[in-house]
N, C-alpha and C positions, 0 to 999 in steps of 0.2 A: 310602342307607350301605355296601349288601348289591348286590354288582356278579355277572356270570356268569364272573368263572375262576374256576379254582381256585387254594385257598391248601392246602399240604402240610404237614405236620412236616418238622419241618428236618434233625432227627436223632427217625431212629424207631426209634432201641436206649432214645429217652428213656419207649416209650408201650409195655406186653408187657398177654396177657394174661393175668383172671386171673376168677379163682371166682364170683361173685355170689351175697352173701347169702341161706338160703333161706327160705321164703314164710311172716312172721308166723299164725303159729295162736294161736287163744284157750285158756289152760289146760282151759274146760268148755265146753258148747253154749251157744249164747245161746237166752236162755231164750222162747219164744213170747207178743209183749205181745197188751196188748188192741186188740182192732179199734174203728178208728172217723177215720175222712179221711183224709190222704197219709202222715201221719207214719210213718216207719224202711221206707217201698215200695224207697224205695231211689231215686224218682225224681223228682221235682219240675216244676211250668209254673212257664215264667216271662217267661209270657205265650201269644207267639207260637210263642217254643220251647218242648220236652222234653226234662230233660235225665235222663241216665242213668246213676247212677256205674259203674264199668267196675275190676275190682280183681284184674282177670285176665287175665296179661300174660305173649306173649315172649318172650326176648332175644334183642336186637339185636346189638348191640357190648358188649362186659368190656374197659376198660382201666384201668389203672394208672402210674403215676409210680415209675422205676426208684426213681430218686434221693429222692421223695418220701415222708414219713410216712401219705402216706393207704394206703386197704385201697384205695379207683378205683372206680368205678362204672361203671353199669349202664345202657344205655340198654332201651327196653324200646314195647313198637306189644301196644296192647289187644286181645286176644281176647272170644268169647265177643259184640259185639256183635247187639242184636235185628233182627232183620228193619226197614226203617224209620228205623235209626238211623245215624248217620257218627262216622265215626273224625272228632276237633278237633286230633288232635297229637299226639307221644309222648311216653313219664314218662321220665324220671332218678332219681335215687335214688344214693346214698350207698350201697359195700357192707359199710361199718360197721354196720351197720341192718337188720333183719329185712325185706322185699317186703313193706307196710305200705300201698302209696300207690294213688291210684284218678287216674284224669282223668273228665269226661264226655263222656261221646255225647250226640247230639240230634237231635232234628228236629223235622219245621216240623209245628204243628199246623193251621195255617188250610184244610186240605183235609181235616180232623176237628173235631167239635161245637167250633162253636166257645165259647170259655170268657173268663165273667165277672168283670171285680174288674180290667181293665191295660187299654191305648191307648196308642198308640203311635203313632207318623207316622211315613207311608213313601208319598212322596210318587213316587216312580214303582209302587210297585203291585208291588215284584221279590219272586221267590221268596225265604222265610226263611233258605237256605242254595242252594251253588249252585259247585260244579268248578270250583278251582280253571285258569288259564290254560296256565301251566307251571310250573316249579322253577325256583328259582338253588341253586346252590350257595355255599353262608356258608363251607365249610371241608370237607378233606377230610384222611383218616392220610397215602395215600399213594395219586395216580392213577394208576399203572400197577399195582397191585397191589391184584386182588378179593381177596373176603377184610380187605379195611380199613375203618371209617369215612367215609360220604359224610351230608354233613348239609345239608337240602334248605329251602326258605321259599318257600312256597304262592305264586304271585302271584298276586290272589286277583283278580276283576275288577271295572269301576268301578263303585263305590255299596258292595262287603263289602274284609272284614278278614280275614288270617289269625291262626288262635288258635293256631295250635302249630309248631313242629318235627317234619319227619319225618327216619329216618337208616336207611336202608341199609347195606347190604354188601358193595355192589358202584357201577359207576359211569353205570350207568343210570338217569334221572330215574323216580319212580315214579310208577306210576299216576296217572292223575289220577281214578282212581274212592275211590282209598286217602282223602283226606279232602275236606271241606267246610268252605268258609267262610263267614262269616255276616255278613250285611246291616249295615251300619255304625251305623244307628239303635236295634240289638238289640245292640250293644256300647259297654262304656267301657277309656278307658288305665290298662295296664297298670303298671308296673314291677317293676326286676330286685331278688328279698328276700334269700336265703341262696345264697354260694357252693353249687354242690354241685360242679364241677370248677373247681379255682385257675387259675390263667395262669402257665405254662411261659414260663421265664425266658429260657432257651435255643432260642427257636420262631423259625424266622423268622418266623414269621405268627401271633403266639396265641395262642389260643385258650381260652374262660371261657364256663364253663354256670352259671346261674340256677334257680332255680327267681322265680316269678311271682306277684302279689297285685295285687288292683286301686289305685291309680292314690289314689284315696278310698270312704276306709274309716268306718264306724263304725255304728251306728243309724238315722240317717238315706239315709245311701248302697247305692247298687244295684249294687254292680261284683261278677258271681260267679268266683270262678278257678275255671277248668277244672281244674288238676292239670298240665297242662305245661308245658314248661322256653322256657327262650333263650337263645339262642349266640350267641358271635363273635366275631370277631377284632381290633376299635376302637372299641368301647363308650364313649361315654365321659359322664359324667352329663349332658347340655345334652341329651339326645338321647333321641327319645321312640322307644320299642318300635315292633318292623314288627307284632309283632303284638298282640293284644288278648285283654281278658277277656268274658262276657255282662255283658247286663245282665239284675234283675227286673222288669221291669216287669208283677206279678204281684199287688195288694196285698189278694187274699185271705187270704191265711197259711194254704193250705189245708196245708201239711202240719205244723203245728205239731202237742204233742202233746193230746190229750183231757185230762182233771181224770184220769182214770182211769190216763189213760199214766201220764200222772206219777208216778205215785203208786206204780205199778207198776215205773217205774227208779227211785223214793227205795228201796225194798223189795229190791229186785235188787243196786245201785250204792253204795246210797247205807252213809255213813261209820261210822266206832263209833269214839267217840272215851274213853279212856281216860284216868283222873286217880288219880294220884299216889296214894295215902292219904293224906299231911300235906298237901296242894295249902291254898293258906290262900285264894287269885285264882280264882272260879269266873266262870262266865256268867249273862246274867241274862237275864228279857224285856228288851224297851227299852218299854214301859209302866212293867214296875217298875224299867227305870234311870229312868226319869223320874221320875217318881214317889217316890223316893226322895233328893231334893235337886242334879241332874241337870241345869244350868246354861246358858244362853244370854245370852252376849258380841256385842256387836258394839260393831266397830273405835269405837275414839273414848272409849268410856263405862266409867268405872272398874268400875258393878256389874253383875252378869251380871243376866238372868231367867228366873223361873220358867217346866221347857217344862209346859205340860198335858199329861196319860199317853200321853192320843192323840196327841200332837206337831200341832194342830192352828191353834199359836201358830210355828212353826219357820215361818222366811221362805221362800216358793215360786219358783220360776224363777231365772233370771240361773247363772252358774256358781262358782265356787268361787275366787271373788277372793277372799279375808279379810276380806272384809266382816264376817263372823259367826261361829261358831266354840262350841264346845258342850265347857262345863268339870265341875269337878267343884266343887262346893263349899268355900270357906273355913275353914268351921269344922272344924275336924282331925281327932275322931273323926266328926263326919260322910262324909267325902273316904272316913279308914278305910272303915267301914261300906263305902260304897257301894263304893270296890274291889273288899270278899271279892264282891259279884255275889250270885244269888240262886239256888242249882241249881232247886233247887223250879221258880219260875216260867218257866225255861230253853223256848227253842221255834230248833226252827229252821225256817229262811226260807227259802224255794227260789224264786229268778229265772232265770222260765224263760222268753225271749225268742228272737226270729228267730237268725239265726245271718248 
């Protein structure tokens, strides 16, 4: 889809520089969490690769549409990357919010101590990271004037995939050392998500910017978003993106918090719930709800079944297909009693699961 031809903005006065939003800061310092495993270290092992979150950036290009309502966007380059880690792409966000995003940088751990808990298939035993062969110019605000924006797609070697786009303020290709491509078996396909910079209707070469996310998401999915953006002049819904996201091949869940860390998080960030003095309907514990009349109904049957207070007779597995549901008892007094709940028995349930 991308060639080496330069795309340019037909009406340069549609685009003008704008001041990016100041970085986001917390109202108070983050507390010291209890030590344990890999939680909250800022880095995670994905198997062959170790990734690190970078939240410090320098601005490369800020722009806005003169006739648009948007406050514009800014394109950023990550800085402060530790030795051994490599940039995978640049970052972009709207100027309507504080700078609080991130990108992941990566390093190859195969030369370090081997990790357990993962497996991968590498037919050629290639390095996990490799420099691009060159770059293709996706689009430019103005080819003949320095100080404008140039958007580059890394051309990956055979067996590798680019993970993000690079932005420069001059027409010279970025250095090959600027970014790394990732071996194909360590990647997952990704898709466009939210529009960051909308298409300009009066441009000869319409240009649009999106955030990205893994195509497959959920508890069993392995795709890991990098935080990079995607841009194009002619993307259709059927097109597969030239860039990819990372793949988590580590099943050890080493970055999950310990029980002490979960308790510390709840103590610091847990919500305080206020009830109106005249509130009639209050929460209860699940066992209290089951003990006091909640019924299990099955599709096609008119009579509900009492539920064991441990929930042991509830259906297991399957999907939410409407075959079973929980409802209140038919007796009016019993229904009203159950509706009012029992605050003394109420408990807080916290579900800690991998992102």
